[in-house]
A tleap script that builds the chain and sets N, CA, C and O, in Angstrom:
source leaprc.protein.ff14SB
mol = sequence {
  NMET ASN LYS LYS GLN GLN GLU PHE GLU LEU
  TYR LEU ASP GLU LYS ILE ALA ALA CYS LYS
  GLN ARG SER LYS ARG LEU THR ALA ASP ASP
  ARG THR ASP GLU GLY ASN PHE GLU LYS VAL
  ARG ALA ASN VAL TYR GLU ILE PHE LYS THR
  ILE LEU SER VAL ALA GLU LYS VAL CYS LYS
  GLU ASP GLU LEU ALA LYS LYS ARG PHE PHE
  LEU GLN LYS ILE GLU GLN ILE PRO THR SER
  TRP THR ILE SER TYR GLU LYS VAL LYS GLN
  HIE LYS ASP VAL GLU LYS MET HIE ILE GLU
  SER ILE LYS LEU ASP THR ILE GLN GLU ILE
  LYS ASP LYS CYS MET GLN ILE TRP GLU GLU
  THR CVAL
}
set mol.1.N position { 0.862 -1.178 0.000 }
set mol.1.CA position { 0.000 0.000 0.000 }
set mol.1.C position { 0.903 1.234 0.000 }
set mol.1.O position { 1.828 1.344 0.804 }
set mol.2.N position { 0.618 2.150 -0.910 }
set mol.2.CA position { 1.447 3.350 -0.983 }
set mol.2.C position { 1.014 4.402 0.037 }
set mol.2.O position { 0.017 4.234 0.739 }
set mol.3.N position { 1.774 5.476 0.103 }
set mol.3.CA position { 1.543 6.516 1.109 }
set mol.3.C position { 0.147 7.145 0.993 }
set mol.3.O position { -0.511 7.382 2.006 }
set mol.4.N position { -0.295 7.410 -0.217 }
set mol.4.CA position { -1.612 8.031 -0.412 }
set mol.4.C position { -2.737 7.101 0.036 }
set mol.4.O position { -3.720 7.544 0.629 }
set mol.5.N position { -2.585 5.824 -0.250 }
set mol.5.CA position { -3.594 4.860 0.184 }
set mol.5.C position { -3.606 4.747 1.706 }
set mol.5.O position { -4.670 4.629 2.313 }
set mol.6.N position { -2.440 4.780 2.314 }
set mol.6.CA position { -2.364 4.726 3.774 }
set mol.6.C position { -3.028 5.955 4.391 }
set mol.6.O position { -3.735 5.854 5.394 }
set mol.7.N position { -2.792 7.113 3.779 }
set mol.7.CA position { -3.416 8.350 4.269 }
set mol.7.C position { -4.933 8.257 4.156 }
set mol.7.O position { -5.657 8.662 5.065 }
set mol.8.N position { -5.404 7.726 3.044 }
set mol.8.CA position { -6.842 7.603 2.830 }
set mol.8.C position { -7.454 6.594 3.804 }
set mol.8.O position { -8.537 6.822 4.342 }
set mol.9.N position { -6.759 5.485 4.024 }
set mol.9.CA position { -7.261 4.487 4.974 }
set mol.9.C position { -7.308 5.064 6.384 }
set mol.9.O position { -8.251 4.800 7.130 }
set mol.10.N position { -6.312 5.841 6.751 }
set mol.10.CA position { -6.296 6.498 8.064 }
set mol.10.C position { -7.492 7.447 8.189 }
set mol.10.O position { -8.154 7.484 9.226 }
set mol.11.N position { -7.763 8.210 7.132 }
set mol.11.CA position { -8.922 9.113 7.107 }
set mol.11.C position { -10.210 8.319 7.363 }
set mol.11.O position { -11.038 8.715 8.184 }
set mol.12.N position { -10.369 7.196 6.652 }
set mol.12.CA position { -11.574 6.372 6.827 }
set mol.12.C position { -11.660 5.828 8.247 }
set mol.12.O position { -12.732 5.843 8.851 }
set mol.13.N position { -10.537 5.347 8.788 }
set mol.13.CA position { -10.522 4.831 10.161 }
set mol.13.C position { -10.941 5.905 11.168 }
set mol.13.O position { -11.712 5.642 12.091 }
set mol.14.N position { -10.419 7.115 10.973 }
set mol.14.CA position { -10.760 8.213 11.886 }
set mol.14.C position { -12.236 8.564 11.809 }
set mol.14.O position { -12.875 8.809 12.832 }
set mol.15.N position { -12.776 8.587 10.602 }
set mol.15.CA position { -14.196 8.890 10.414 }
set mol.15.C position { -15.083 7.810 11.040 }
set mol.15.O position { -16.088 8.116 11.683 }
set mol.16.N position { -14.702 6.551 10.847 }
set mol.16.CA position { -15.465 5.443 11.427 }
set mol.16.C position { -15.481 5.567 12.947 }
set mol.16.O position { -16.536 5.457 13.572 }
set mol.17.N position { -14.323 5.793 13.534 }
set mol.17.CA position { -14.222 5.907 14.997 }
set mol.17.C position { -15.041 7.093 15.508 }
set mol.17.O position { -15.728 6.978 16.524 }
set mol.18.N position { -14.973 8.221 14.817 }
set mol.18.CA position { -15.716 9.414 15.242 }
set mol.18.C position { -17.227 9.172 15.171 }
set mol.18.O position { -17.958 9.557 16.084 }
set mol.19.N position { -17.691 8.544 14.107 }
set mol.19.CA position { -19.123 8.250 13.964 }
set mol.19.C position { -19.595 7.305 15.057 }
set mol.19.O position { -20.659 7.507 15.643 }
set mol.20.N position { -18.807 6.280 15.328 }
set mol.20.CA position { -19.192 5.317 16.362 }
set mol.20.C position { -19.221 5.979 17.736 }
set mol.20.O position { -20.096 5.688 18.552 }
set mol.21.N position { -18.276 6.857 17.987 }
set mol.21.CA position { -18.242 7.563 19.271 }
set mol.21.C position { -19.466 8.479 19.410 }
set mol.21.O position { -20.103 8.513 20.463 }
set mol.22.N position { -19.790 9.220 18.343 }
set mol.22.CA position { -20.974 10.086 18.375 }
set mol.22.C position { -22.238 9.257 18.554 }
set mol.22.O position { -23.142 9.653 19.290 }
set mol.23.N position { -22.306 8.110 17.886 }
set mol.23.CA position { -23.473 7.243 17.998 }
set mol.23.C position { -23.684 6.790 19.440 }
set mol.23.O position { -24.803 6.829 19.953 }
set mol.24.N position { -22.612 6.363 20.085 }
set mol.24.CA position { -22.719 5.924 21.486 }
set mol.24.C position { -23.158 7.072 22.381 }
set mol.24.O position { -24.009 6.897 23.254 }
set mol.25.N position { -22.578 8.242 22.162 }
set mol.25.CA position { -22.908 9.414 22.986 }
set mol.25.C position { -24.372 9.815 22.788 }
set mol.25.O position { -25.077 10.089 23.759 }
set mol.26.N position { -24.819 9.849 21.554 }
set mol.26.CA position { -26.202 10.228 21.266 }
set mol.26.C position { -27.189 9.208 21.837 }
set mol.26.O position { -28.217 9.577 22.405 }
set mol.27.N position { -26.870 7.944 21.682 }
set mol.27.CA position { -27.740 6.894 22.212 }
set mol.27.C position { -27.811 6.981 23.729 }
set mol.27.O position { -28.881 6.803 24.311 }
set mol.28.N position { -26.688 7.249 24.368 }
set mol.28.CA position { -26.654 7.394 25.830 }
set mol.28.C position { -27.482 8.583 26.293 }
set mol.28.O position { -28.000 8.586 27.409 }
set mol.29.N position { -27.610 9.597 25.436 }
set mol.29.CA position { -28.418 10.784 25.742 }
set mol.29.C position { -29.876 10.608 25.317 }
set mol.29.O position { -30.610 11.588 25.196 }
set mol.30.N position { -30.293 9.368 25.093 }
set mol.30.CA position { -31.657 9.058 24.636 }
set mol.30.C position { -32.007 9.726 23.312 }
set mol.30.O position { -33.155 10.107 23.081 }
set mol.31.N position { -31.020 9.862 22.460 }
set mol.31.CA position { -31.220 10.392 21.106 }
set mol.31.C position { -30.920 9.254 20.125 }
set mol.31.O position { -30.016 9.335 19.292 }
set mol.32.N position { -31.714 8.201 20.261 }
set mol.32.CA position { -31.477 6.954 19.542 }
set mol.32.C position { -31.501 7.135 18.030 }
set mol.32.O position { -30.643 6.592 17.334 }
set mol.33.N position { -32.463 7.885 17.511 }
set mol.33.CA position { -32.537 8.086 16.064 }
set mol.33.C position { -31.260 8.725 15.539 }
set mol.33.O position { -30.705 8.282 14.533 }
set mol.34.N position { -30.797 9.766 16.219 }
set mol.34.CA position { -29.567 10.433 15.787 }
set mol.34.C position { -28.376 9.491 15.907 }
set mol.34.O position { -27.484 9.503 15.059 }
set mol.35.N position { -28.361 8.681 16.948 }
set mol.35.CA position { -27.304 7.680 17.096 }
set mol.35.C position { -27.311 6.687 15.952 }
set mol.35.O position { -26.259 6.291 15.450 }
set mol.36.N position { -28.507 6.286 15.542 }
set mol.36.CA position { -28.626 5.359 14.410 }
set mol.36.C position { -28.166 6.003 13.105 }
set mol.36.O position { -27.582 5.330 12.256 }
set mol.37.N position { -28.420 7.284 12.941 }
set mol.37.CA position { -27.953 7.980 11.745 }
set mol.37.C position { -26.423 7.985 11.684 }
set mol.37.O position { -25.841 7.875 10.605 }
set mol.38.N position { -25.780 8.112 12.843 }
set mol.38.CA position { -24.314 8.050 12.887 }
set mol.38.C position { -23.824 6.649 12.531 }
set mol.38.O position { -22.766 6.497 11.920 }
set mol.39.N position { -24.583 5.634 12.909 }
set mol.39.CA position { -24.230 4.255 12.538 }
set mol.39.C position { -24.295 4.080 11.024 }
set mol.39.O position { -23.452 3.406 10.432 }
set mol.40.N position { -25.297 4.690 10.405 }
set mol.40.CA position { -25.427 4.632 8.943 }
set mol.40.C position { -24.189 5.269 8.304 }
set mol.40.O position { -23.594 4.709 7.383 }
set mol.41.N position { -23.818 6.430 8.801 }
set mol.41.CA position { -22.649 7.141 8.276 }
set mol.41.C position { -21.385 6.285 8.440 }
set mol.41.O position { -20.588 6.166 7.510 }
set mol.42.N position { -21.211 5.694 9.626 }
set mol.42.CA position { -20.039 4.834 9.875 }
set mol.42.C position { -20.032 3.651 8.909 }
set mol.42.O position { -18.980 3.250 8.413 }
set mol.43.N position { -21.208 3.102 8.650 }
set mol.43.CA position { -21.307 1.969 7.735 }
set mol.43.C position { -20.825 2.331 6.332 }
set mol.43.O position { -20.161 1.523 5.681 }
set mol.44.N position { -21.146 3.524 5.862 }
set mol.44.CA position { -20.696 3.948 4.536 }
set mol.44.C position { -19.169 4.030 4.510 }
set mol.44.O position { -18.536 3.564 3.563 }
set mol.45.N position { -18.584 4.621 5.545 }
set mol.45.CA position { -17.118 4.682 5.612 }
set mol.45.C position { -16.524 3.272 5.634 }
set mol.45.O position { -15.508 3.013 4.989 }
set mol.46.N position { -17.157 2.369 6.372 }
set mol.46.CA position { -16.661 0.988 6.447 }
set mol.46.C position { -16.743 0.284 5.095 }
set mol.46.O position { -15.850 -0.484 4.735 }
set mol.47.N position { -17.806 0.545 4.356 }
set mol.47.CA position { -17.951 -0.038 3.015 }
set mol.47.C position { -16.757 0.361 2.152 }
set mol.47.O position { -16.176 -0.476 1.461 }
set mol.48.N position { -16.399 1.627 2.194 }
set mol.48.CA position { -15.329 2.091 1.319 }
set mol.48.C position { -13.944 1.731 1.842 }
set mol.48.O position { -12.986 1.687 1.070 }
set mol.49.N position { -13.828 1.478 3.118 }
set mol.49.CA position { -12.565 0.939 3.644 }
set mol.49.C position { -12.396 -0.483 3.111 }
set mol.49.O position { -11.296 -0.883 2.732 }
set mol.50.N position { -13.486 -1.238 3.086 }
set mol.50.CA position { -13.442 -2.597 2.546 }
set mol.50.C position { -13.105 -2.574 1.059 }
set mol.50.O position { -12.318 -3.396 0.589 }
set mol.51.N position { -13.686 -1.651 0.328 }
set mol.51.CA position { -13.408 -1.549 -1.102 }
set mol.51.C position { -11.938 -1.214 -1.338 }
set mol.51.O position { -11.325 -1.736 -2.269 }
set mol.52.N position { -11.378 -0.361 -0.513 }
set mol.52.CA position { -9.953 -0.029 -0.619 }
set mol.52.C position { -9.110 -1.288 -0.400 }
set mol.52.O position { -8.123 -1.509 -1.101 }
set mol.53.N position { -9.497 -2.095 0.559 }
set mol.53.CA position { -8.802 -3.351 0.844 }
set mol.53.C position { -8.933 -4.335 -0.320 }
set mol.53.O position { -7.966 -5.007 -0.677 }
set mol.54.N position { -10.114 -4.419 -0.906 }
set mol.54.CA position { -10.345 -5.309 -2.047 }
set mol.54.C position { -9.502 -4.846 -3.242 }
set mol.54.O position { -8.912 -5.665 -3.945 }
set mol.55.N position { -9.453 -3.553 -3.461 }
set mol.55.CA position { -8.636 -3.008 -4.560 }
set mol.55.C position { -7.179 -3.420 -4.379 }
set mol.55.O position { -6.500 -3.762 -5.347 }
set mol.56.N position { -6.712 -3.388 -3.157 }
set mol.56.CA position { -5.341 -3.786 -2.835 }
set mol.56.C position { -5.096 -5.253 -3.206 }
set mol.56.O position { -4.058 -5.593 -3.774 }
set mol.57.N position { -6.055 -6.108 -2.880 }
set mol.57.CA position { -5.903 -7.545 -3.152 }
set mol.57.C position { -6.037 -7.861 -4.633 }
set mol.57.O position { -5.266 -8.650 -5.180 }
set mol.58.N position { -7.022 -7.240 -5.281 }
set mol.58.CA position { -7.313 -7.544 -6.679 }
set mol.58.C position { -6.237 -6.996 -7.622 }
set mol.58.O position { -5.831 -7.663 -8.574 }
set mol.59.N position { -5.791 -5.789 -7.343 }
set mol.59.CA position { -4.891 -5.098 -8.281 }
set mol.59.C position { -3.414 -5.227 -7.921 }
set mol.59.O position { -2.549 -4.760 -8.662 }
set mol.60.N position { -3.127 -5.855 -6.792 }
set mol.60.CA position { -1.754 -6.102 -6.341 }
set mol.60.C position { -0.899 -4.838 -6.359 }
set mol.60.O position { -1.192 -3.887 -5.634 }
set mol.61.N position { 0.145 -4.814 -7.169 }
set mol.61.CA position { 1.105 -3.705 -7.179 }
set mol.61.C position { 0.751 -2.591 -8.173 }
set mol.61.O position { 1.435 -1.569 -8.224 }
set mol.62.N position { -0.291 -2.779 -8.947 }
set mol.62.CA position { -0.668 -1.795 -9.967 }
set mol.62.C position { -1.443 -0.642 -9.312 }
set mol.62.O position { -2.658 -0.721 -9.132 }
set mol.63.N position { -0.725 0.416 -8.964 }
set mol.63.CA position { -1.310 1.549 -8.245 }
set mol.63.C position { -2.419 2.226 -9.052 }
set mol.63.O position { -3.453 2.598 -8.496 }
set mol.64.N position { -2.212 2.383 -10.330 }
set mol.64.CA position { -3.225 3.023 -11.172 }
set mol.64.C position { -4.501 2.178 -11.230 }
set mol.64.O position { -5.608 2.713 -11.188 }
set mol.65.N position { -4.340 0.874 -11.326 }
set mol.65.CA position { -5.505 -0.024 -11.361 }
set mol.65.C position { -6.277 0.040 -10.043 }
set mol.65.O position { -7.508 0.027 -10.042 }
set mol.66.N position { -5.553 0.108 -8.923 }
set mol.66.CA position { -6.212 0.211 -7.615 }
set mol.66.C position { -7.052 1.480 -7.539 }
set mol.66.O position { -8.202 1.462 -7.099 }
set mol.67.N position { -6.455 2.566 -7.973 }
set mol.67.CA position { -7.149 3.854 -7.941 }
set mol.67.C position { -8.396 3.802 -8.827 }
set mol.67.O position { -9.472 4.239 -8.417 }
set mol.68.N position { -8.249 3.270 -10.033 }
set mol.68.CA position { -9.385 3.161 -10.961 }
set mol.68.C position { -10.491 2.289 -10.384 }
set mol.68.O position { -11.671 2.628 -10.481 }
set mol.69.N position { -10.108 1.165 -9.784 }
set mol.69.CA position { -11.069 0.250 -9.163 }
set mol.69.C position { -11.874 0.985 -8.095 }
set mol.69.O position { -13.103 0.910 -8.065 }
set mol.70.N position { -11.167 1.691 -7.226 }
set mol.70.CA position { -11.822 2.405 -6.135 }
set mol.70.C position { -12.750 3.497 -6.671 }
set mol.70.O position { -13.894 3.611 -6.231 }
set mol.71.N position { -12.264 4.287 -7.608 }
set mol.71.CA position { -13.075 5.381 -8.166 }
set mol.71.C position { -14.300 4.846 -8.899 }
set mol.71.O position { -15.360 5.473 -8.884 }
set mol.72.N position { -14.157 3.701 -9.533 }
set mol.72.CA position { -15.304 3.093 -10.210 }
set mol.72.C position { -16.385 2.728 -9.193 }
set mol.72.O position { -17.571 2.957 -9.435 }
set mol.73.N position { -15.981 2.167 -8.072 }
set mol.73.CA position { -16.937 1.797 -7.034 }
set mol.73.C position { -17.585 3.031 -6.407 }
set mol.73.O position { -18.757 2.998 -6.032 }
set mol.74.N position { -16.827 4.109 -6.296 }
set mol.74.CA position { -17.380 5.366 -5.747 }
set mol.74.C position { -18.507 5.883 -6.641 }
set mol.74.O position { -19.437 6.532 -6.162 }
set mol.75.N position { -18.424 5.597 -7.926 }
set mol.75.CA position { -19.474 6.017 -8.850 }
set mol.75.C position { -20.637 5.014 -8.876 }
set mol.75.O position { -21.799 5.413 -8.957 }
set mol.76.N position { -20.327 3.729 -8.809 }
set mol.76.CA position { -21.353 2.690 -8.945 }
set mol.76.C position { -22.263 2.569 -7.722 }
set mol.76.O position { -23.487 2.555 -7.854 }
set mol.77.N position { -21.679 2.485 -6.568 }
set mol.77.CA position { -22.443 2.168 -5.355 }
set mol.77.C position { -23.540 3.189 -5.045 }
set mol.77.O position { -24.663 2.785 -4.743 }
set mol.78.N position { -23.263 4.484 -5.106 }
set mol.78.CA position { -24.339 5.424 -4.754 }
set mol.78.C position { -25.495 5.480 -5.751 }
set mol.78.O position { -26.520 6.102 -5.472 }
set mol.79.N position { -25.343 4.845 -6.894 }
set mol.79.CA position { -26.434 4.836 -7.869 }
set mol.79.C position { -27.699 4.231 -7.258 }
set mol.79.O position { -28.793 4.769 -7.425 }
set mol.80.N position { -27.543 3.117 -6.553 }
set mol.80.CA position { -28.716 2.480 -5.943 }
set mol.80.C position { -29.274 3.347 -4.813 }
set mol.80.O position { -30.482 3.350 -4.573 }
set mol.81.N position { -28.403 4.080 -4.121 }
set mol.81.CA position { -28.869 4.964 -3.047 }
set mol.81.C position { -29.660 6.135 -3.622 }
set mol.81.O position { -30.641 6.579 -3.025 }
set mol.82.N position { -29.240 6.626 -4.760 }
set mol.82.CA position { -29.966 7.723 -5.418 }
set mol.82.C position { -31.342 7.246 -5.864 }
set mol.82.O position { -32.336 7.950 -5.684 }
set mol.83.N position { -31.400 6.055 -6.445 }
set mol.83.CA position { -32.680 5.479 -6.872 }
set mol.83.C position { -33.591 5.277 -5.668 }
set mol.83.O position { -34.779 5.595 -5.720 }
set mol.84.N position { -33.034 4.749 -4.590 }
set mol.84.CA position { -33.808 4.531 -3.372 }
set mol.84.C position { -34.331 5.851 -2.814 }
set mol.84.O position { -35.481 5.939 -2.384 }
set mol.85.N position { -33.485 6.871 -2.824 }
set mol.85.CA position { -33.903 8.185 -2.337 }
set mol.85.C position { -35.113 8.685 -3.136 }
set mol.85.O position { -36.082 9.174 -2.555 }
set mol.86.N position { -35.055 8.563 -4.452 }
set mol.86.CA position { -36.160 9.030 -5.297 }
set mol.86.C position { -37.450 8.261 -5.020 }
set mol.86.O position { -38.536 8.840 -5.026 }
set mol.87.N position { -37.327 6.962 -4.778 }
set mol.87.CA position { -38.510 6.152 -4.484 }
set mol.87.C position { -39.152 6.563 -3.161 }
set mol.87.O position { -40.367 6.744 -3.085 }
set mol.88.N position { -38.330 6.710 -2.117 }
set mol.88.CA position { -38.904 7.075 -0.820 }
set mol.88.C position { -39.408 8.513 -0.825 }
set mol.88.O position { -40.321 8.860 -0.075 }
set mol.89.N position { -38.820 9.337 -1.661 }
set mol.89.CA position { -39.287 10.721 -1.795 }
set mol.89.C position { -40.703 10.733 -2.374 }
set mol.89.O position { -41.551 11.511 -1.938 }
set mol.90.N position { -40.949 9.871 -3.351 }
set mol.90.CA position { -42.287 9.773 -3.943 }
set mol.90.C position { -43.318 9.335 -2.907 }
set mol.90.O position { -44.479 9.740 -2.970 }
set mol.91.N position { -42.891 8.510 -1.957 }
set mol.91.CA position { -43.796 8.025 -0.913 }
set mol.91.C position { -43.788 8.916 0.326 }
set mol.91.O position { -44.452 8.629 1.322 }
set mol.92.N position { -43.018 10.002 0.241 }
set mol.92.CA position { -42.935 10.984 1.333 }
set mol.92.C position { -42.527 10.346 2.668 }
set mol.92.O position { -43.048 10.691 3.729 }
set mol.93.N position { -41.576 9.402 2.579 }
set mol.93.CA position { -41.050 8.740 3.776 }
set mol.93.C position { -39.822 9.533 4.237 }
set mol.93.O position { -38.699 9.284 3.801 }
set mol.94.N position { -40.070 10.482 5.121 }
set mol.94.CA position { -39.044 11.444 5.527 }
set mol.94.C position { -37.851 10.763 6.200 }
set mol.94.O position { -36.705 11.129 5.938 }
set mol.95.N position { -38.106 9.791 7.053 }
set mol.95.CA position { -37.003 9.124 7.756 }
set mol.95.C position { -36.085 8.386 6.772 }
set mol.95.O position { -34.863 8.509 6.851 }
set mol.96.N position { -36.669 7.630 5.857 }
set mol.96.CA position { -35.856 6.909 4.874 }
set mol.96.C position { -35.159 7.874 3.924 }
set mol.96.O position { -34.036 7.620 3.488 }
set mol.97.N position { -35.820 8.972 3.608 }
set mol.97.CA position { -35.165 10.002 2.779 }
set mol.97.C position { -33.924 10.527 3.490 }
set mol.97.O position { -32.878 10.726 2.873 }
set mol.98.N position { -34.053 10.748 4.787 }
set mol.98.CA position { -32.921 11.259 5.562 }
set mol.98.C position { -31.769 10.242 5.573 }
set mol.98.O position { -30.604 10.615 5.438 }
set mol.99.N position { -32.100 8.983 5.731 }
set mol.99.CA position { -31.066 7.944 5.737 }
set mol.99.C position { -30.347 7.903 4.385 }
set mol.99.O position { -29.118 7.852 4.338 }
set mol.100.N position { -31.099 7.925 3.301 }
set mol.100.CA position { -30.476 7.901 1.972 }
set mol.100.C position { -29.648 9.163 1.727 }
set mol.100.O position { -28.596 9.103 1.091 }
set mol.101.N position { -30.117 10.294 2.226 }
set mol.101.CA position { -29.333 11.522 2.035 }
set mol.101.C position { -28.050 11.489 2.862 }
set mol.101.O position { -27.032 12.039 2.440 }
set mol.102.N position { -28.083 10.852 4.037 }
set mol.102.CA position { -26.860 10.682 4.831 }
set mol.102.C position { -25.852 9.864 4.029 }
set mol.102.O position { -24.675 10.218 3.957 }
set mol.103.N position { -26.312 8.779 3.431 }
set mol.103.CA position { -25.421 7.937 2.627 }
set mol.103.C position { -24.821 8.734 1.469 }
set mol.103.O position { -23.617 8.675 1.219 }
set mol.104.N position { -25.670 9.474 0.773 }
set mol.104.CA position { -25.200 10.237 -0.389 }
set mol.104.C position { -24.249 11.365 0.021 }
set mol.104.O position { -23.257 11.620 -0.663 }
set mol.105.N position { -24.546 12.033 1.121 }
set mol.105.CA position { -23.648 13.086 1.615 }
set mol.105.C position { -22.307 12.501 2.036 }
set mol.105.O position { -21.255 13.082 1.769 }
set mol.106.N position { -22.351 11.356 2.693 }
set mol.106.CA position { -21.120 10.715 3.159 }
set mol.106.C position { -20.270 10.257 1.980 }
set mol.106.O position { -19.049 10.413 1.995 }
set mol.107.N position { -20.902 9.699 0.970 }
set mol.107.CA position { -20.133 9.258 -0.195 }
set mol.107.C position { -19.497 10.452 -0.898 }
set mol.107.O position { -18.398 10.340 -1.441 }
set mol.108.N position { -20.176 11.584 -0.890 }
set mol.108.CA position { -19.588 12.785 -1.501 }
set mol.108.C position { -18.365 13.240 -0.707 }
set mol.108.O position { -17.361 13.648 -1.291 }
set mol.109.N position { -18.447 13.169 0.621 }
set mol.109.CA position { -17.288 13.511 1.455 }
set mol.109.C position { -16.118 12.582 1.163 }
set mol.109.O position { -14.975 13.026 1.052 }
set mol.110.N position { -16.410 11.292 1.040 }
set mol.110.CA position { -15.367 10.304 0.750 }
set mol.110.C position { -14.740 10.592 -0.613 }
set mol.110.O position { -13.519 10.568 -0.764 }
set mol.111.N position { -15.571 10.858 -1.576 }
set mol.111.CA position { -15.076 11.143 -2.927 }
set mol.111.C position { -14.204 12.395 -2.925 }
set mol.111.O position { -13.136 12.415 -3.538 }
set mol.112.N position { -14.660 13.437 -2.237 }
set mol.112.CA position { -13.877 14.680 -2.163 }
set mol.112.C position { -12.521 14.440 -1.518 }
set mol.112.O position { -11.502 14.934 -2.000 }
set mol.113.N position { -12.510 13.678 -0.421 }
set mol.113.CA position { -11.251 13.401 0.275 }
set mol.113.C position { -10.339 12.542 -0.590 }
set mol.113.O position { -9.132 12.776 -0.649 }
set mol.114.N position { -10.903 11.573 -1.246 }
set mol.114.CA position { -10.133 10.707 -2.141 }
set mol.114.C position { -9.442 11.556 -3.211 }
set mol.114.O position { -8.249 11.388 -3.464 }
set mol.115.N position { -10.172 12.443 -3.822 }
set mol.115.CA position { -9.606 13.281 -4.879 }
set mol.115.C position { -8.565 14.249 -4.311 }
set mol.115.O position { -7.561 14.543 -4.959 }
set mol.116.N position { -8.811 14.734 -3.111 }
set mol.116.CA position { -7.846 15.624 -2.473 }
set mol.116.C position { -6.528 14.890 -2.224 }
set mol.116.O position { -5.453 15.419 -2.508 }
set mol.117.N position { -6.617 13.688 -1.701 }
set mol.117.CA position { -5.424 12.912 -1.392 }
set mol.117.C position { -4.670 12.562 -2.673 }
set mol.117.O position { -3.443 12.649 -2.728 }
set mol.118.N position { -5.414 12.169 -3.691 }
set mol.118.CA position { -4.764 11.816 -4.952 }
set mol.118.C position { -4.559 13.045 -5.843 }
set mol.118.O position { -4.209 12.922 -7.017 }
set mol.119.N position { -4.780 14.212 -5.278 }
set mol.119.CA position { -4.491 15.502 -5.915 }
set mol.119.C position { -5.136 15.636 -7.288 }
set mol.119.O position { -4.487 15.962 -8.282 }
set mol.120.N position { -6.418 15.375 -7.305 }
set mol.120.CA position { -7.192 15.531 -8.536 }
set mol.120.C position { -8.454 16.306 -8.205 }
set mol.120.O position { -8.829 16.455 -7.042 }
set mol.121.N position { -9.087 16.786 -9.232 }
set mol.121.CA position { -10.375 17.461 -9.023 }
set mol.121.C position { -11.486 16.471 -9.236 }
set mol.121.O position { -11.334 15.476 -9.946 }
set mol.122.N position { -12.599 16.757 -8.615 }
set mol.122.CA position { -13.756 15.863 -8.703 }
set mol.122.C position { -14.423 16.030 -10.044 }
set mol.122.O position { -15.421 15.366 -10.323 }
savepdb mol mol.pdb
quit
């Protein structure tokens, strides 16, 4: 794993830990819904940490291939979340809309950080 990938993995680890800590704190304060929203956010970070690990295994030493693999997944995965958001929006399910928007906002943060680390524009 190269330096940029290590930096990105560290970023994901920090975000996961922060979300889990906020979730525990919110749940302890009887703010269970907000705690659950933090769990959703942590889950998105965990998904992309796993994808980074898979890219490492699949692409071995080919740094460009790893980057392409990861960026492809960043584009593919939120497609289903966008579709889901539109469906729940039609049914006016505010809670599910909020969950899907958390996922989409989190993926945008991940994408922005990824591009920042790899010194590219989105």
